[in-house]
BAFI-3210 file (N, C-alpha, C; in Angstrom, 3 decimals, decimal comma, padded with zeros to 6 digits):
// residues 276
n [1|2|3|4|5|6|7|8|9|10|11|12|13|14|15|16|17|18|19|20|21|22|23|24|25|26|27|28|29|30|31|32|33|34|35|36|37|38|39|40|41|42|43|44|45|46|47|48|49|50|51|52|53|54|55|56|57|58|59|60|61|62|63|64|65|66|67|68|69|70|71|72|73|74|75|76|77|78|79|80|81|82|83|84|85|86|87|88|89|90|91|92|93|94|95|96|97|98|99|100|101|102|103|104|105|106|107|108|109|110|111|112|113|114|115|116|117|118|119|120|121|122|123|124|125|126|127|128|129|130|131|132|133|134|135|136|137|138|139|140|141|142|143|144|145|146|147|148|149|150|151|152|153|154|155|156|157|158|159|160|161|162|163|164|165|166|167|168|169|170|171|172|173|174|175|176|177|178|179|180|181|182|183|184|185|186|187|188|189|190|191|192|193|194|195|196|197|198|199|200|201|202|203|204|205|206|207|208|209|210|211|212|213|214|215|216|217|218|219|220|221|222|223|224|225|226|227|228|229|230|231|232|233|234|235|236|237|238|239|240|241|242|243|244|245|246|247|248|249|250|251|252|253|254|255|256|257|258|259|260|261|262|263|264|265|266|267|268|269|270|271|272|273|274|275|276]
n.u [077,221|078,212|079,735|077,819|076,265|078,149|078,471|076,256|075,974|078,323|077,080|075,165|076,341|077,476|075,338|074,575|076,275|076,218|073,725|074,034|076,124|074,637|072,954|073,581|075,133|072,353|071,885|073,586|073,523|070,885|070,796|072,731|070,766|068,546|069,993|069,771|067,404|064,252|063,245|060,601|060,253|062,332|060,548|058,238|055,427|054,075|057,602|059,605|061,616|063,254|062,392|062,370|062,284|065,569|068,353|070,713|070,757|070,608|073,600|074,487|073,394|074,687|077,520|077,267|076,589|078,032|081,558|083,126|085,536|087,577|086,174|086,777|089,699|090,358|089,529|091,061|093,651|093,006|092,301|094,363|096,930|096,032|096,405|099,388|100,199|099,149|100,581|103,052|103,211|102,785|103,872|106,456|104,957|103,336|105,801|107,232|105,138|104,738|107,260|108,824|107,329|105,618|104,522|102,368|100,931|099,042|096,930|097,305|096,937|093,968|093,366|093,601|091,738|089,613|088,778|087,664|085,104|084,230|081,551|081,582|080,297|081,140|083,356|083,558|082,876|084,809|087,307|086,256|086,779|090,051|090,535|089,806|091,553|093,685|093,749|093,044|090,783|088,612|090,272|092,851|095,078|094,127|091,917|093,118|094,994|092,990|091,181|093,683|093,888|091,909|091,559|093,811|094,218|092,949|094,692|097,180|096,663|096,228|098,242|099,964|098,926|099,650|102,397|102,762|103,373|105,314|108,703|110,329|113,063|114,277|114,593|116,407|118,522|118,890|120,012|122,183|123,832|124,483|122,411|120,860|118,235|116,548|116,699|116,607|113,705|112,522|113,698|113,948|112,140|109,820|109,438|108,548|106,333|104,665|102,174|100,300|100,597|099,687|097,404|096,089|096,506|094,859|092,511|092,329|092,512|089,840|088,227|088,831|087,638|085,359|084,284|081,942|080,663|083,179|084,052|082,162|081,186|083,894|084,537|083,697|083,592|086,295|087,803|086,163|085,425|084,189|082,156|080,777|079,975|078,246|076,084|075,355|073,342|071,224|068,572|066,571|064,428|063,782|064,551|066,270|066,219|067,137|069,079|070,820|071,113|073,048|075,018|075,901|076,902|079,121|080,876|081,055|082,141|085,288|086,396|085,001|086,155|089,078|088,821|088,042|090,089|092,265|091,278|092,677|094,577|093,907|092,072|094,434|096,132|094,716|094,202|096,960|099,243|097,370|097,794|099,514]
n.v [076,189|078,479|077,065|075,869|077,911|078,879|076,456|076,499|079,056|078,488|076,144|077,391|079,403|077,903|076,514|078,891|079,757|077,303|077,549|080,405|079,374|077,294|078,756|080,514|078,803|077,798|079,094|077,708|074,932|074,848|075,670|073,643|071,427|072,156|072,146|069,212|069,036|068,631|071,040|071,635|070,815|072,612|074,851|074,219|075,259|074,753|074,486|072,103|069,635|067,901|065,528|064,281|063,637|062,734|063,791|063,938|065,421|068,277|068,824|067,208|068,705|071,221|070,678|069,753|071,545|074,024|074,990|073,887|073,824|075,513|078,272|077,682|077,469|080,338|081,724|080,187|081,447|084,345|085,019|083,822|085,095|087,751|087,926|087,080|089,184|091,365|091,072|091,272|093,596|094,468|093,935|094,966|097,934|097,672|097,333|099,395|101,386|100,447|100,357|102,454|104,892|108,015|110,927|111,521|108,620|107,223|108,730|107,921|105,092|105,335|106,868|105,016|102,899|104,272|104,160|102,027|102,122|103,653|103,349|101,124|101,197|103,628|104,052|102,653|103,111|104,945|103,254|101,156|102,195|102,779|099,785|099,262|101,127|100,475|097,570|095,384|094,573|091,746|090,160|087,855|089,100|091,451|091,545|090,673|092,643|094,373|093,336|093,051|095,918|096,491|095,084|095,628|097,449|096,383|094,423|095,671|096,630|094,645|093,531|095,376|095,532|093,102|093,357|095,109|093,995|092,653|093,070|095,740|095,632|093,092|093,720|095,360|094,283|092,762|094,389|095,648|093,434|093,531|092,909|093,616|096,101|094,214|091,692|091,822|092,017|089,826|087,649|088,031|089,256|088,169|085,696|085,694|086,815|084,896|083,200|085,533|086,800|084,229|084,152|086,732|086,212|084,267|085,229|087,221|085,703|084,366|086,662|087,802|085,458|085,535|087,788|089,731|091,974|093,354|091,020|090,491|092,825|093,179|091,333|088,975|086,540|085,245|085,343|084,985|084,066|081,667|083,130|084,516|082,314|081,333|083,538|082,935|081,207|082,554|083,931|086,156|084,280|083,658|082,450|079,489|077,474|075,283|074,312|076,617|076,445|074,257|075,183|077,102|075,403|073,979|076,011|077,279|074,942|074,772|076,876|075,991|073,679|074,175|076,602|074,858|072,796|074,995|076,328|076,243|077,485|080,011|080,809|080,711|082,947|085,283|085,618|086,221|087,502|088,453|087,491|088,225]
n.w [149,964|148,250|146,657|145,241|143,782|142,181|140,741|139,606|138,026|136,054|135,074|133,629|132,123|130,227|128,986|127,891|126,077|124,393|123,386|122,171|120,082|118,675|117,336|115,913|114,110|113,228|110,483|108,430|109,141|107,978|105,116|104,509|104,739|103,085|100,434|099,969|099,068|097,320|094,534|095,053|097,539|099,129|099,294|100,376|102,316|105,098|106,189|105,499|107,250|108,761|107,817|104,772|101,343|100,672|098,477|095,856|093,834|093,394|093,952|091,768|089,473|089,871|089,489|086,948|085,595|086,238|086,142|088,806|089,831|088,417|089,743|092,484|092,561|091,187|094,001|095,931|094,240|094,398|097,195|098,891|097,339|098,130|101,125|101,048|099,897|101,507|104,063|103,548|102,722|105,443|107,724|108,176|107,868|110,401|112,496|112,371|113,261|115,917|117,486|116,674|116,849|116,005|116,880|115,330|114,880|116,099|115,030|112,250|112,295|113,059|110,966|108,762|109,988|109,578|106,999|106,354|107,136|105,039|102,614|100,363|097,572|097,055|096,119|093,821|091,085|090,175|090,630|089,231|086,351|086,409|085,946|084,006|082,447|082,923|081,800|083,811|084,061|085,171|086,138|088,153|089,085|089,480|091,297|093,462|094,131|094,881|097,491|098,850|099,807|100,639|102,768|103,998|106,269|108,732|108,607|109,649|111,933|113,483|113,654|114,905|117,130|118,192|118,129|119,659|122,322|122,438|123,953|123,406|123,815|123,280|120,670|120,617|121,471|119,650|117,910|119,001|118,841|115,887|114,152|111,090|109,991|108,389|109,161|111,994|111,611|110,213|111,318|113,924|115,042|113,708|114,221|117,349|116,795|115,520|116,462|116,553|113,840|112,605|113,094|112,175|109,018|108,803|109,296|107,378|105,186|105,497|105,279|102,777|101,477|101,622|100,453|098,627|097,063|095,942|094,105|092,730|090,987|089,863|088,277|085,613|083,990|083,612|086,084|088,049|091,395|093,798|095,216|092,868|091,607|093,338|093,103|090,647|090,579|090,797|088,953|086,768|086,479|089,151|092,095|092,536|095,172|096,313|094,769|094,756|097,561|097,550|095,463|097,633|099,698|098,590|098,011|100,558|102,223|101,655|103,192|105,697|106,740|106,924|108,560|110,761|111,430|111,759|114,101|116,939|116,169|115,614|117,681|119,780|118,600|118,562|121,453|122,069|124,229|125,841|128,605|130,927]
ca.u [076,250|079,245|080,200|076,788|076,162|079,386|078,592|074,889|076,530|078,741|076,035|073,892|077,490|077,729|073,830|073,959|077,505|076,007|072,537|074,538|076,514|073,565|071,655|075,018|075,125|071,538|071,760|074,397|072,567|069,306|071,384|073,103|069,567|068,021|070,503|069,341|065,970|064,045|063,006|059,477|060,185|062,912|059,882|057,199|055,069|055,051|058,805|059,718|063,143|064,397|061,606|062,097|063,337|066,898|068,631|071,855|070,326|071,209|075,333|074,864|073,224|075,238|078,678|077,100|076,166|079,490|083,196|082,941|087,035|087,805|085,667|087,220|090,918|090,374|088,872|092,646|094,584|092,534|092,146|096,068|097,677|095,844|096,939|100,431|100,717|098,802|101,358|104,254|103,458|101,681|104,700|107,330|104,167|103,440|106,708|107,564|104,438|105,008|108,592|109,453|106,084|105,465|103,598|101,025|101,229|097,721|096,478|097,676|096,360|092,601|092,832|093,686|090,419|088,586|088,754|086,651|083,644|083,387|081,000|082,177|080,035|081,366|084,230|083,121|083,201|086,481|088,317|086,260|087,610|091,022|090,861|089,511|092,596|095,223|093,517|093,104|089,371|087,971|091,824|093,037|096,065|093,328|090,956|094,372|095,449|091,658|091,395|094,688|094,179|090,211|091,763|095,125|093,614|092,585|095,979|097,991|095,742|096,382|100,078|100,391|098,589|100,659|104,160|103,063|103,201|106,939|109,294|111,689|114,674|114,766|115,396|117,567|119,848|119,671|120,661|123,745|124,503|124,677|121,354|120,719|116,985|115,918|117,582|115,521|112,386|112,852|114,832|113,889|110,243|108,390|109,212|108,169|104,811|104,288|100,612|099,653|100,654|099,193|095,774|096,162|096,695|094,073|091,488|092,477|092,184|088,130|087,551|088,771|087,277|083,957|084,123|081,440|080,615|084,190|084,050|080,745|081,404|085,093|084,693|082,546|084,058|087,773|088,382|085,115|085,464|083,349|081,222|080,529|079,681|076,816|075,424|074,896|072,093|069,939|068,422|065,513|063,045|063,600|065,546|065,867|066,514|067,908|070,334|071,308|071,799|074,140|076,200|076,755|077,416|080,517|081,697|081,900|082,900|086,718|086,663|085,003|087,091|090,392|088,603|088,082|091,776|092,946|090,748|093,449|095,710|093,408|092,346|095,586|096,645|093,796|094,695|098,463|099,712|096,263|097,811|101,449]
ca.v [077,128|079,178|076,186|075,494|079,068|079,023|075,695|076,906|079,918|077,289|075,698|078,366|079,815|076,752|076,478|080,168|079,486|076,185|078,728|081,180|078,612|076,867|080,194|080,928|077,692|077,335|079,313|076,952|073,831|075,095|075,454|072,388|070,545|072,611|071,726|067,932|068,779|068,918|072,269|071,785|070,588|073,595|076,071|074,272|076,023|075,165|074,409|070,439|070,474|066,735|064,322|064,492|062,557|063,602|063,780|064,516|065,602|069,205|068,822|066,719|069,727|072,240|070,389|070,051|073,513|074,855|074,241|074,246|073,898|076,429|078,892|077,159|077,843|081,249|082,013|080,349|082,352|085,906|085,003|083,718|085,999|089,172|087,674|086,851|090,869|092,143|090,590|091,648|095,230|095,177|093,639|096,545|099,226|097,707|097,269|100,963|102,468|099,659|100,089|103,638|105,901|108,846|111,670|110,905|107,224|107,061|109,563|107,740|104,006|105,989|107,072|103,979|101,932|105,054|104,005|100,712|102,730|104,041|103,015|100,339|101,650|104,980|104,290|101,651|103,577|105,092|101,852|100,286|102,988|102,300|098,602|099,231|101,879|099,430|096,320|094,385|093,721|090,415|089,584|087,466|090,343|093,104|091,303|090,230|094,077|094,869|092,654|093,243|097,192|096,756|094,314|095,875|098,669|095,414|093,414|096,513|096,889|093,176|093,118|096,610|095,024|091,919|093,586|095,981|093,160|092,115|093,834|096,463|095,418|092,186|093,723|096,409|093,882|092,017|095,456|095,624|092,533|093,780|092,531|094,976|096,241|093,071|090,544|092,043|092,133|088,604|086,524|088,052|089,815|087,339|084,116|085,611|087,260|083,754|083,164|086,795|086,412|083,057|084,205|087,852|085,151|083,229|086,223|087,804|084,814|084,144|087,887|087,692|084,393|085,680|089,006|089,159|093,076|093,221|089,981|090,526|093,844|093,681|089,704|088,659|084,741|084,731|085,333|084,641|083,402|080,860|084,019|084,448|080,559|081,338|084,312|082,664|080,902|083,554|084,498|086,662|084,043|083,545|081,313|078,087|077,751|073,965|074,497|077,614|075,806|073,092|075,680|077,725|074,345|073,736|077,533|077,234|073,802|074,718|077,658|075,498|072,826|075,051|076,837|073,748|072,669|076,150|077,054|076,636|078,279|081,303|081,568|081,160|084,268|086,302|085,928|086,549|088,696|088,907|086,960|088,073]
ca.w [149,064|147,168|145,646|144,564|142,941|141,122|139,641|138,673|137,204|135,182|133,913|132,946|131,128|129,095|128,195|127,103|125,310|123,724|122,416|121,084|118,996|117,673|117,024|114,791|112,976|112,250|108,792|107,731|108,542|107,141|103,836|104,395|104,866|101,672|099,104|099,631|099,245|096,226|094,738|095,733|098,968|099,491|099,075|101,217|103,455|106,064|106,203|106,013|108,038|108,580|107,149|103,556|100,581|100,559|097,086|095,823|092,513|092,850|093,471|090,358|088,609|090,127|088,733|085,652|084,835|086,616|086,369|090,405|090,356|087,893|090,840|093,899|091,985|091,676|095,026|096,472|093,888|095,145|099,004|099,323|096,957|098,533|102,146|101,228|099,472|102,575|105,452|103,208|103,427|107,117|108,910|108,360|108,711|111,953|112,932|112,360|114,101|117,382|117,747|116,331|116,816|115,788|117,539|114,533|114,889|116,659|114,036|111,057|112,731|113,123|109,873|108,552|110,213|108,975|105,776|106,563|107,043|103,682|101,547|099,163|096,303|096,752|095,050|092,940|089,833|089,847|090,434|087,655|085,403|086,726|086,091|082,539|081,796|083,370|081,504|084,441|084,774|085,251|086,318|089,279|089,682|089,761|092,685|094,793|094,616|095,761|098,287|099,932|100,080|101,628|104,211|104,967|107,845|109,388|109,042|109,989|113,188|113,888|113,596|115,172|118,493|118,695|118,093|121,036|123,283|122,306|124,582|122,544|124,365|122,833|119,135|120,871|121,947|118,191|116,994|119,378|118,202|115,034|113,565|110,203|110,334|107,703|109,761|112,919|111,368|109,775|112,139|115,379|115,412|113,092|115,073|117,988|116,651|115,134|116,696|116,300|112,452|111,774|113,138|111,181|107,837|108,567|108,926|106,327|104,042|105,350|104,687|100,876|100,433|101,635|099,818|097,267|096,136|094,356|093,158|091,406|090,185|088,808|087,282|084,825|083,839|083,983|087,425|088,969|092,758|094,530|095,271|091,514|091,518|093,976|092,856|089,444|090,729|091,340|087,562|086,618|086,309|090,256|092,847|092,817|096,288|096,334|094,001|095,362|098,684|096,879|095,416|098,589|100,735|098,051|098,109|102,095|102,451|102,211|104,481|106,867|106,699|107,131|109,893|111,677|111,485|112,553|115,466|117,722|116,105|115,452|119,217|120,368|117,954|118,963|122,589|122,289|124,919|126,712|129,356|130,710]
c.u [077,121|079,233|078,962|076,128|077,377|078,895|077,015|075,328|077,515|078,123|075,140|074,950|077,871|076,592|073,956|075,002|076,843|074,883|073,010|074,827|075,360|072,595|072,667|075,072|073,943|071,124|072,494|073,770|071,602|069,750|072,075|071,659|068,850|068,504|070,415|067,676|065,212|063,657|061,529|059,274|060,968|061,880|058,330|056,784|053,683|056,188|058,757|061,199|064,118|063,764|061,145|062,688|064,309|067,007|069,981|071,519|070,697|072,609|075,543|074,728|073,968|076,802|078,370|077,335|077,548|080,901|083,504|084,689|087,511|087,147|086,915|088,779|091,174|090,088|090,279|093,382|094,551|092,805|093,804|096,935|097,267|096,436|098,375|100,988|100,434|100,054|102,496|104,255|103,027|102,825|105,727|106,503|103,740|104,401|106,923|106,749|104,636|106,220|109,247|108,137|106,467|104,485|101,957|100,809|099,665|096,885|096,209|096,454|094,541|092,178|092,495|092,164|089,508|088,068|087,837|085,394|083,061|082,503|081,334|081,986|080,544|082,316|084,717|083,586|084,658|087,430|087,783|086,946|089,044|091,474|090,684|090,967|093,637|094,951|093,660|091,496|088,858|089,415|091,742|093,854|095,119|092,333|092,155|094,640|094,231|091,739|092,548|094,769|092,575|090,331|092,499|094,934|093,770|093,972|097,109|097,530|096,122|097,575|100,243|100,103|099,673|102,103|104,122|103,223|104,533|107,477|110,439|112,714|115,264|115,090|116,112|118,843|120,232|120,472|121,867|124,288|125,082|123,855|121,163|118,451|116,041|115,732|116,827|113,881|112,172|112,941|114,299|112,387|109,492|108,329|108,902|106,502|104,134|102,614|099,929|099,166|099,769|097,698|095,325|096,015|095,329|092,512|091,456|092,143|090,326|087,576|087,409|088,188|085,670|083,431|082,858|081,146|081,745|084,014|083,287|080,879|082,690|085,371|083,499|082,332|085,460|088,296|087,626|085,088|084,074|081,796|080,091|079,511|078,371|075,912|074,860|074,028|070,643|069,663|067,087|064,214|063,056|064,884|065,534|067,068|067,460|069,325|071,469|072,113|072,782|074,957|076,815|077,561|078,727|081,269|082,258|082,356|084,483|087,033|086,474|085,740|088,625|090,135|088,540|088,995|092,354|092,570|091,719|094,081|094,954|093,042|093,597|096,355|096,113|094,046|096,111|098,336|098,395|096,620|099,354|101,839]
c.v [078,253|078,621|075,707|076,542|078,828|077,697|076,074|077,680|079,278|076,861|076,380|079,240|078,906|076,341|077,917|080,102|078,478|077,189|079,205|080,753|078,089|077,986|080,927|080,029|077,157|077,196|078,034|075,426|073,922|074,638|073,994|071,158|071,151|072,130|070,368|067,941|068,921|070,769|072,808|071,809|071,803|074,734|075,717|074,943|075,321|074,417|072,789|070,600|068,693|065,424|064,820|063,571|063,269|063,053|064,799|065,496|067,030|069,800|068,108|067,841|070,790|072,103|070,249|070,736|074,249|074,135|074,723|074,899|074,779|078,186|078,810|077,791|079,611|081,945|081,838|081,199|083,809|085,808|084,835|084,746|087,734|088,955|087,724|088,454|091,576|091,862|091,079|092,463|095,674|095,212|094,767|097,644|098,779|097,769|099,025|101,770|101,707|100,410|101,601|104,619|106,848|109,724|111,620|109,505|106,915|107,281|108,863|106,207|104,461|106,041|105,788|103,035|102,932|104,487|102,737|101,006|103,565|103,259|102,025|101,110|102,782|105,138|103,336|102,262|104,375|104,025|101,166|100,975|102,783|100,809|098,688|100,110|100,979|097,886|095,325|094,216|092,469|089,782|088,989|088,726|091,587|092,657|090,974|091,746|095,049|094,420|092,848|094,826|097,276|095,926|094,822|097,240|097,518|094,790|094,542|096,508|095,636|093,451|094,352|096,311|094,161|092,368|094,390|095,236|092,400|093,139|094,497|096,139|094,104|092,662|094,834|095,866|093,185|093,227|095,445|094,557|092,341|093,402|093,969|094,930|094,626|092,241|090,792|091,533|090,333|087,556|086,677|088,721|088,709|086,040|084,504|086,299|085,895|083,641|084,525|086,967|085,601|083,779|085,354|087,136|084,873|084,240|086,760|086,965|084,514|085,014|087,726|086,675|084,828|087,082|089,229|090,573|093,244|092,387|090,441|091,705|094,469|092,324|089,714|086,968|084,447|084,546|085,200|083,631|082,797|081,773|084,412|083,251|080,621|082,257|084,067|081,690|081,506|084,222|085,113|085,752|083,318|082,804|080,360|077,426|076,187|074,005|075,580|077,442|074,967|074,151|076,539|076,698|074,374|075,233|077,320|076,288|073,667|075,470|077,008|074,889|073,098|075,670|075,593|073,517|073,557|076,750|077,261|077,302|079,818|081,690|081,921|082,550|085,222|086,764|086,266|088,015|089,191|088,765|087,145|087,257]
c.w [147,968|146,349|144,413|143,295|141,861|140,082|138,841|137,843|136,003|134,064|133,253|131,938|130,091|128,149|127,294|125,922|123,837|122,411|121,774|119,248|118,286|116,925|115,733|113,704|112,347|111,109|108,076|107,990|107,824|105,293|103,640|103,951|103,377|100,827|099,369|099,402|097,463|095,932|095,259|096,871|099,818|099,797|099,781|101,886|103,804|105,925|106,693|106,612|107,516|107,878|105,641|102,766|100,114|099,006|097,011|094,517|092,272|092,969|092,253|089,091|088,816|089,251|087,697|084,952|084,988|086,666|087,485|090,545|089,765|089,677|091,738|093,478|092,065|092,876|096,190|095,889|094,758|096,650|099,253|098,517|097,903|100,182|102,042|100,973|100,939|103,885|104,829|103,298|104,661|107,686|109,362|108,517|109,936|112,648|113,619|113,664|115,888|117,897|117,514|116,039|116,752|116,608|116,538|114,730|114,884|115,473|112,475|111,146|112,607|111,798|108,875|108,579|109,577|107,670|105,558|106,611|105,849|102,600|100,517|097,674|095,735|096,054|094,172|091,167|089,324|089,894|089,362|086,561|085,201|086,351|084,588|081,717|081,817|082,836|082,454|085,242|084,204|085,337|087,945|089,601|090,240|091,344|093,589|095,140|095,376|097,260|099,263|100,577|100,998|102,937|104,986|106,239|108,584|110,043|109,537|111,430|113,872|114,648|114,591|116,879|118,811|118,520|119,344|122,174|123,394|123,335|123,453|123,110|123,965|121,201|119,632|120,839|120,865|117,398|117,659|118,802|116,515|113,685|112,497|110,778|109,203|108,472|111,452|112,537|110,775|111,004|113,740|115,886|114,864|113,821|116,102|118,113|115,781|115,171|116,315|114,531|111,582|111,858|112,361|109,749|107,766|108,883|108,074|105,017|103,848|104,853|103,203|100,818|100,395|101,027|098,596|096,522|095,111|093,981|091,752|090,752|089,341|088,031|086,720|084,373|084,230|084,845|088,702|089,640|092,586|094,863|094,494|091,278|092,163|093,751|090,898|089,029|091,249|089,974|087,262|086,469|088,312|091,061|092,938|094,326|096,581|095,964|094,182|096,368|098,369|096,529|096,714|099,683|099,871|098,141|099,249|102,756|102,726|103,514|105,549|107,348|107,301|108,358|111,290|112,305|112,206|113,471|116,648|117,439|116,147|117,166|119,730|119,743|118,453|120,196|123,022|122,767|125,844|128,349|129,959|132,603]
res [x|x|x|x|x|x|x|x|x|x|x|x|x|x|x|x|x|x|x|x|x|x|x|x|x|x|x|x|x|x|x|x|x|x|x|x|x|x|x|x|x|x|x|x|x|x|x|x|x|x|x|x|x|x|x|x|x|x|x|x|x|x|x|x|x|x|x|x|x|x|x|x|x|x|x|x|x|x|x|x|x|x|x|x|x|x|x|x|x|x|x|x|x|x|x|x|x|x|x|x|x|x|x|x|x|x|x|x|x|x|x|x|x|x|x|x|x|x|x|x|x|x|x|x|x|x|x|x|x|x|x|x|x|x|x|x|x|x|x|x|x|x|x|x|x|x|x|x|x|x|x|x|x|x|x|x|x|x|x|x|x|x|x|x|x|x|x|x|x|x|x|x|x|x|x|x|x|x|x|x|x|x|x|x|x|x|x|x|x|x|x|x|x|x|x|x|x|x|x|x|x|x|x|x|x|x|x|x|x|x|x|x|x|x|x|x|x|x|x|x|x|x|x|x|x|x|x|x|x|x|x|x|x|x|x|x|x|x|x|x|x|x|x|x|x|x|x|x|x|x|x|x|x|x|x|x|x|x|x|x|x|x|x|x|x|x|x|x|x|x|x|x|x|x|x|x]
***
């Protein structure tokens, strides 16, 4: 009887998990299907789901109209640059908070996290003026710095959590053996926290890749990433749903592929220290 109940519970949990997964995936599936429709079919009422004349015309038009590779390269530079810069700053910060805490450490962490609750539009105008003064408006370096700062609280929090799971005695032993602070962080702490650092890198890269508010307001043409590439298919004349869907698929495809191949590393990092 007990085994039967356990089996039914496992079956229910499996079905529930699949249901949630399909519910989350449905918007992506709908976008992919719409990208292969004509504009007339895309706005048909009632909606046409599977049985329609498939076409790749939207992808051809999008590629001819826009330089997709330029937008893609900008996204790679911005997301990758902000991630590397953020990790370089966050690792020493998280180390000091995890292994040399003060009475205000928790207050500082909470304050850093509270900055994520600030509406971005509230600081847009001063940042816009600063960018103009510094001459970095519509530049990759400007967006790299902005992306790094807006994601830095999350990076520090994640690394702090991972570092807390590492026994401090190991670092003390390294100091007794004559390791400098730099050697302690690079050669002792970092290798032990590789799963946590890897998941932090992946998450930050995804967040920077998907960021739209800052990229749309601080770029025009030169440094525009794929989020601006998608937005270019919304015009005063209306929305071209099929072409917009094709542009969206081309924008999310690289990050979906990366997420698919790195999912094991991401899960491993997110569960780092959960089981002792």
